[in-house]
C-alpha positions, 0 to 999 in steps of 0.5 A: 500500500501507498502512502496515499492509501494510507493517508485515505484509511487514516482520514476515513476515521481520523486516527491522529496517532496513526498521522503522526507516525506516517510522518518522519521525525524530521518533517518539515512543509513548505507552504507559499511562505511559511515553514512548519515542523511536524508538531506545527504540521500535525496541529494544523491538520488535527484541527482540519480532520475534525471538521465534518466538511474536510475531505482532502482524502477524497478530492486529492489526485495522486498524479504520481508515487513512486518510492522517493516522492508522491505528488497529490493535486486538488481543488479548493474552493477558487485555488489548484492546490499542489503537494509534493512530498519526499519520502525518507525511510518509507515516511513523508519527509519534506513537502512543498504546497503551492496554491494558484487560482483556477484562473491560472491554470490549464484549461482542464483545471479551469473548465 
């Protein structure tokens, strides 16, 4: 099973311990101009995951996944979100998240 399938199962019945365990202890994420540690990231996701309408795990498309990395893409409101994550020791190690307006995307996403 890949990281995406693991995360889908974790978010289906949110398990905060399993969510943290899928991340490497050195995990960091860059969102636009913000850099977050594993603790920061877990806190942000915990707050989102308890919202009844939060369905990232259902909307995210796996663009590519292999032993070294995974790339997801999904629509959030009027933006397209891309998350590229590197893996280390089979866990998520580094992530970069980018948001762009749908109006700035190729026609496939803006239709």
